[in-house]
N, C-alpha and C positions, 0 to 999 in steps of 0.2 A: 195432760191438760184436757179439760172438758168444756165444750161450748154448748150452750143451750139456746136454741132458736125457737121463739114463740110467735105463732101466727094469730094475731088478735081476731081477724075476720073469721078464720075457720076454728078458732079456739083450740088450736093444737100446739103441742110443744114437741120439739125434736132435739135430741142430745147428740153431739158429735164429740167423739173421743180422739184426741191427737197425741201421739207420742212425741218425744223430743225430736227425732229425726224428721217426722212428718211436719212438725211445726217449723223447723228450720227450712225445709224445702218450700213450704208455703210462703214463708216470709221472703225467701230469695226470689221465688217466681213473681210475687207481688211487686217487689222492688224492681226487678227487671222489666216487668210490664209497664210500670210507671215511667221508668227511664226511657224506654222505647217510645212511649206515648208522648213524653215531653220533647224528645228529640225530633219526632215526626212533626209535632205542632210547631216547634221552633223553625225547622227547615221549611215548612209550608209557609209560615208567616214571613220568614226572611226572604224567600224567593218571591212570594206574592208582593211584598212591600218593595222589593227591588224592581220588579217588572212594572208595577203601578206607580213607582216613585213616591212612596210615602215619605214624608219629610224626615223623620228620624231614621227610619230604616235605610233610605237612600243615602243619607249622609254617612251612616256606618259603612255601607257597602263601598262608597267612594274612598273612604279612609283606608279600609282594608286593602282594596285593590291598589290604591296609590302606594301604600307601604310595600306591598309585594313587588310592584314595578320598580320602586326605588331600590329595594334590596337586590333585585335581579340586575338592574342597570349598574349598581355599584359593584356587584360581583363580576359582571362582564368587563367593566372598565378596569378593575384591578387585574384581571387576567390579561386583558389587552395590553395594559401598561407593562406587565411582566414579560409578555411575549415581545413587545417592542424593544424593551431593554436587551433581551436575549438576542433579538435580531440585530441590534446595533453591535453587540459583541461579535456575532458571526460575520457581519460585514467588515469589521475591523480585522478579523483574522483572515478574511478573504483578501484584503489589501496586502497583508503580509505574505500570503501565498502567491499573489500576483508578483510581488517584488522578488520573491524567491524563484519563481518560475522564469522570470526575465534573466536572473543571474545564471540559472542552470541552463537556460536555452543557449547562452553563449558557449558553454562547454559542450553542448550537444550539437552545435552547428546550426541552430535554428535562429532566424532573424527575429529579435525582440519586437521590431516594428510590425511584423506580420502577426505576432501574437496579439498586439493591441487592436489591430484591425479586425482580427478574428473574434476576439472575446471581450473587447473593452465596452463597458456600459456602466452608467452611474447608478447609485442607489436611489431607492424610492422613498427613503425616510423624509418626512416633512417636519422641519424644526419649528418650534413655536406653538404647536397645537397637537392634541392627541391624534393618533392614527385611527382611522375608521377600520372596520373589519375588512372592507373591500381593499383598501390600500395595503393593509397588512398582508392579506392573501396574495395580492399582486407582487409585493416585494418578496415574499417567500418563494413564489413561483420563479421570479427572476433569479433569485439566489440559488435555487435548486438547479436551474439551467446552467448558470455560471459555474457552479460547483462541478456539474457533470462535464462541462467543456474543459475546465482546468484539470480535472482528473484524467480525461483522455489525453490532454496535452502532456501532462507530467508522465503518463505511461509511455507516450511516444519518445519523450526525451530520455526516460530511463532505458528504453530499448536501445536508443542510439548510443548512450553512454556505455551500456554493457557491450554493444557491438564494437565500439571503439576500444574498449578495454581488452576484449578478446583478441582483436586484431593486433594490439600492441603486445599482448602476451605471446602472440604467434610470430612476432618479428624477431629474428636472431640478433639481439642487441647485447646478450650476455657473453662476456669473454669465455671461450671454452676452456681456457687454462688460466684461471685467475692468478694475478700476481707474477706472471711470466712474460718476458719480452718477446717481441717478434723478430725472427731472423730474416728469412727471405720473404719479400712482399709479393703482392699480386703484380704480374706484368712480365715483360720480356727479360730474360737473364741468360747467363751461360750455364748450360746443363752440367751438373757435377759429374755425370757419367760419360757423356759424349763430348764435352768440351765445346759444343756448338750452341748457338743462340736458340732458345726455346721459350715458349710461353709457360710461365708458372701460374697455375690456375687457382691458387689459393694463398693462404698465409701459413708460414711455418712458425709455430710457437716452440721455443726451446724449453726442455724440461727433462728431469731425470726419469729413468725407468720406474714405473709404478705410480707416477703422479696422476691423480684423478683427472679425467677428462669429463666435463659437464656439458649438458645440453644448453645451446645458446638460446633456445626458446622451447615452449611446449609443443608437443606434437605426437606423431605415431612413428614408431621405429618400422621402417619399410625394408631395411637391409641390415643384417648383422652376420657377416661372413668373412671368409678369407679371400682376398683379391690378389692376383699375380703382381700388380704394381702397387696398389694401396695397402697391401698386407691385411691385417685385421682391421676391418672397416665397418663403421656404423653410419647409416643414413637415416635422417629423421625428416618426415614429411610434415610441414607446418600449414598445409592448405594453400589454396590459390596458386598452385604450381611452384611453391617455395620449398626447397629442400636444403638441408645442411649435411655436409659429409665430414667425417672424422676418421683419419687414416693413420696407418703405421702403429696401431695400438699393440701392446704386449698381451692384453687380455680384454675380452669383452664381458661386460656385466649385465647387458640387456639382450633380449632376443626379439626376433621379428614379431610385430604385432603388439609390442608393449606400448602403453601410453606413458609418456614422460612429461614432466613439467620443467620449466626453466630452472637451471641450476642443478638438475638431478644428474647423478653420476652415470656415465654411459660406458666408460672403458678406462684403461690405464695406459699411460704413455709407454711406447716401445719403439722398436726400430725394425718392424717386420715389413716385408715387401721391398719396394725399390727405395731404399733409404740408406743414407751414409752414417746415421747416428740417431740416438734417441731424440724424438721430437714429435709434435702433433702437426699434421697437415690438415688444415681446416678450409673447407670450400663452402660457398653459398651458390646455389643454382636456382635460377628463375626460368621456368619453362624449359629446363634441361640445359640452360646456358650458364656457364660459370660467370659470376659477378665478383667485383672487388669486395671482399668481406668488410673492408674498412668503412665502406659506405653505411653499413648497418651498425657496426660497432661505434663509429663516430656519432651516429644519431642518438645513441644512448648517452654519450657524454654531453651532447648539446642539450638533451632533455633535462639532465641533472643541473645544468647551469641555469 
């Protein structure tokens, strides 16, 4: 492409040769310059008209700003309404958690009335009108605090329930020779060897040689040895000074230091030691003093009822 520029004053003529790429670049630069100039003029006129409150420009500015505010308010209201609905659902669940915690507290030995005094508070939802942002934030803060208190409370109750369960597991309420009757009971009787009155310090369970003897509760084996009077004997420590003793066994299947659980096999019925025939001599000792094992075995039967 060739452009010819003529200067009438100087009577001169100048020719400019443009290739295709140069022509496209020139057109693009010219278009960009025009667009920037128009944008700058529009921006200057718009701002000047807004500041000086020109009739038409001022009206346009107010319409644009008002529309932006309305859109923002509508967006915030929709989000606040959604958060308020979610908050209502959370409060409903908290009521369920409170009811559950009151029921569990009875099992854990905690007074439900103390729980209400410690953590009871009402919700901040206002029915009949939308929540403000401040009200919503205050309600969320209250709910967060209440959730933390309930979590701590349930943690304490869980700990108590676990402690109670562990204590129950350590009580010798399992019959050491299931399905077999008791011969001699705890108390004074005529000794079969001397013929004199003597204190029988445990329960004798009748059983054939080789019948499994099981742990009355979980614990640690502290003795597994041959004793002159008790014969093959196992003693299990259940903690808190509580020990069970299993005597006259034909064979021991545990050793000192073993951890055993309720119902686990300890030994086999025999007639070793000071015995007149195959049976299990079972004792319960509290702080080293023999107690009537029936007190513990009967507790298991009462719990089942």
